[in-house]
N, C-alpha and C positions, 0 to 999 in steps of 0.2 A: 504494500500500500504506500503510495506516494502522494501526500496531500500538500507538499510544499509549494507555496506561491512564489512566483518569480520576482514580485515587488515587495519591498519591506513594508511591514505593518506599522503605521504611525502610532504614537501614544494617543490616548483619547483626547487630550487637550489640543492636539495638532490635526484632528480630523477636519476635513473641509467637504463641501458639497460634492465636488468632483470625485473624491475618493469614495464617499458613501454611495453615490450613484453607481459607480463601477462595481462595488462589492454586491450591491443589491441586484444589479443586472446579471452578474455571474450566476446568481441563484434563480434567475428567471423573472425578476421583478423589474419591469421597465418603467421606473418612476422618474419623473422630472424633478430632481432635487435641486433646490435653489439656495437653501440655507440649513445650517445645523448648529445647535448649541448643546453643550455637554455639562451635566451636573453629576458629581459623584453620589452614589448610593451604596448601601450595604456595608458590611464589616468583614469581608473576606480577607484571608491572610495569605492565600496562594495566588490570588489575582485581584485586579481592580475592576469594580463594577460601576457603570455610569448609566444615566438616563439621557438618551438623545432626543431632543425636541427638533422636529424636522419641518422645514418649509418646502412647498412644492409649487411648480408651475402648472401646466395644463394637466399632466398625468400625476395624480396625487396618490399617496399611500398612507400608511399608518402615521398618525401625528407624533407618536413617540415609539421608541424601541429601547430595549435594555441591551447595553453593550458590555461584553466581558473582554478584558485585556490582561496581558502579562503583569505580574507584580513589579514593583520597583525595588523592593527590599532584596538585597543580595542573598540572604539566607533562603528566602522563599523561592527565589529564582533557581538556586542550586538544587533544592528539593524537586522543583518542577522539572528541571532538566534531567536529573538522575533517574527519575521515575517516569519520564515522558508524559507528564500530566497534561500539558497543553495539547500534545498530539492525540492523547486519548479522548479529550473532550471534543475536539474538532472531529475526530474520527467517529465518535458516537453519533453526533448529529448528522454527519454526512452519510454514514454507512449502516447504522443500526436503529436509529430512532423510529424510522418508518415501520419497522417490523417488530419492535420491542414490546408492543402491547401496553406498556406502561404509559401513563399520561405525562407528557413532557410539553414544554413551551415550544410552539412552532419557531423554527429557525429561518430567518430571512437572509442570512449570509454568513460566511465564515472565511477566515484567512489564516495562514500559518506560514511564517517565513523561515529562511535558512538560519537566522540568528536565534530562533526559538520564541520570537514574539508571536502573538496570535490575537485574533479578534473573533468574537461571536456576536451576532445581532439577533436577539430573541424578541418575541412578542412581549410587549409590556402588559402584564396581566393585572396591573393595578385596577381596582382596589383590593385584589387578593392580598391576604395578610401573610407576611413572612413568618415562619415558625420561630420559636424561641426555645433554645435548649434548656434554659433555666426554668421557664414556666412549664415545659413539657408539652404534652399533647392530650387533647380531650379524648375520652374513650371512643366516641363514634368516629373521630378522625383517625385514631390509631387503628381501628378495624379497617377503615378505608385504605390506610397506608399498608396494612398487611396484605390486602387484596391486590394492591398495586405491585407490591414486591413479588407476589406469587405470579402475576402476569408476566413480569419481566423474566423471572427465572424459567417459567414454562416455555416462553418464546424461544429460548436457546438451550433447553434441557437436553444434555447429551449430544449437542450439535456443534460444539466449539473446538473439536480436536483437529479440524482440517486447516489447510493453509490460509484460508480467508480470515482466520482469527489469530494468526501468529502475532500480530501487532498488539494483542491484548494479553499475551502470555507473560507471567512473572515467574514461572518455574513451578516445580512440584511442591507447593506450599498450601497448607490448609487455609491460611489467610494471605491473600495477595500482598506483595511488597515486603512483608515482615519476616525476614530471616532472623535467626537467633542473634546475630551480631548487632542488629538494630537496637533491640531492647537492652542488650548487655552493654552497649557503648553509651547509651543515653541515660540509663537508669541511675548510675552514681551521681551524675550532674543534676538530675531532677531531684533526687533525694536530698542533695545538699542545698539546692536553690529553694526548695519548699519545706525544709526540715521542720519549721515551726507550724506548718499547716497540715502535716501528714499524721493520720491516725496510726495506731499500732497495727490495725488490720491492713491498711494500705501498704505499709512497709512489709508486713509478713507475706502478703499475697504477691507483691511485686518481686520480692527477693526469691520466693519459691519459683515463680514463673521464669525468672532470669536463670536460675540454677538448672531447671529441668525443661528448658524451652523446646528442645527437640521432641519431647513427648507431645507437645501441643502442635508443633509445626508440621508434623507428618501429614501428608495428603490422606484424607479419608477415602474409604472405598465406596464412593458415591459418584454418580454422574456429575460432571461439572456444567456450568452455565455462565452466562454473563451476570456479574454482580456489581452493585453500585459501590460498596465498600466505605461509604460515609453516610449511611442511611439514617438520618436523624432530623429532628424538626427544623433546625437551621437551614436545611437543604430542601425544604418543602414550602410550597405556597398553598394557602388554604383559601379557596374561593368562597364567596357569599352563598353559592349554591351547594357547598359542602365538598366540592371537588378538591382533590389533593394532586397537585402538580409537582413532580420531582425534578429538581435542578441540580447543578454542580456535578457534572459527570467526569470530572478530572481524574477520579480514582477508579473508574470502571475498569474491569479486568475479567479474566477467566477465573472463576472461583467456585465456591460451594455455597449453595443457597442459604443455609442457615446463618451464615455470617451476617447477612443483612437483617435477618429476623432477630437474632440475639442482640445485635448492636442497637437496633431501635428500641426494643422492649427494655433492655437493660439500662439504657442511658436516658430515656425520655420520661421516666417516672421516679418519684421518690420510692424507696424500698417498700414501704407499706402499701402504696398504691399498686406497685408492680405485682406484689404477691396476690392481690385480689384479682387482677385482670389478666395475668399472663396466660393462664390456661385457655381462656376464651379467645384471646388473640391468636394463640397457636391453632386453635380450632378454625378460626376464620381463614388463616393462611392455608391450612391443609385443605379445607373445602374448596377454596379458589384454585389451588394447585391442581386438584383433581378435575374441577370444572374445565380447566384449561388444557386437559388432556394428559397430564403426567400420571403414569401408573408405576406400580412397583416401589413406591416410596410411602411407607406407612406413617401413621401418627406416632408410633413408637420410634421409628427412625428419626422423625423430626424432633422429638423430645430428647433423644440422645445427642443429636447434632447441636441442638439449641444449648444444651448443657456445655458441650465442648467449646462453642464459640462465645460463651460468657466471658472469655478472656479477650475477645477482639477489641472491645472498647478500651481496655487497659493499654494495649499496644498503641492505639491512636492517641490516647490522652498523654501518655508519657513521651511517645516518639514525637508527635507533632509539637508539643510544648517546647521541646529542645531543638527542633529543626527549623521552625518558621519564625517570622518576625514576632518578637515578644510584645504583647499589649496587656493593658490592665484587664480588658474583657477576656482576652485569651487565657490569662492566668486563672481567672474565675471559672471560665468554661472548662478548661482541662481538669481542674481540681474537682469541679462538680461531676464531670464525667467519671473521673477516677473513683470518687466516693461511691457513685451509684453502681459502677461495674464491679468494684471489689465486693460490694454487698451482694451483687448478683452471683458472683463466683462462690461466695460462702454459702448462699442459700441453696444453690444447685449441687453443692458438694463437688464442684469441678476440680478442686485441688487433688482429689483422688486420681484424676486422669493423669496427672503429672507423675504419680508414683506407680501407676499400673503399666506403664509402657517403657 
């Protein structure tokens, strides 16, 4: 797959009408763009997001679009380059979104240049509400999100081993991207940075995962599919009609389905709330997976894999905190995630997995 554009992608503040019209035209939108203004939106740490307000001549189009661009922070750019995150997101919208079954924002144009910069132009779904990791997710929306995840996984269930999906491969890992060296290299710095904010349980679980990481990282004996790998409220838009639209596909990869299920349930709820609702959410996911045509994967299989991937959010919380641009909101978010996912691990008894393999 070669999605590299011949022209460099400008920074969002340098966008002009001619560039925007050309990008839109490449995607089949013959609009007469006469002006464009840009305002930053969102709090992303791997990329910059803006709202474009567009003026037109005779052939008009959407008054606003959401644009995603490469980050400016060097640490975030390094992570994006090492894991090909921008290529993954552009590739998802160009090659997978149309058949992924999951609800995504319509894409009006994209570009990816040889220097690693990228641009995505997505439909502005305002007034849809952006999710909030701290507030979590309402039960009815969590059920919708489970069904959306099932649709994504079913669309590619057992179909990702051919050459068309090589660009999504991260190796024989239960959780894409996260080899043992990632956690082991960043955990000591994380422990030191946040020493006065870590509980005994956080330290105990992270130490044990670091010591016995290979027992977690071995690929499970399940069919693989396309997974989102950062499936949480911050990466969802909630419409007034109850629709859940999933965004931020930079981490999409070939993975195992329950990573998204455990990541959302484990991180989106306070522990007490999760214990009440998690069984019902797993039922919703399982029913939709079967409705979408997946056979041979039982509710017991899902429960086993859900337990295994209760570690997934720990990897992200610790790893991302130490690899991307540090912000006050980021600190709060990663520590909230870690607290919830550690509780999830303890509740499911998943530490036993590390000793049994």
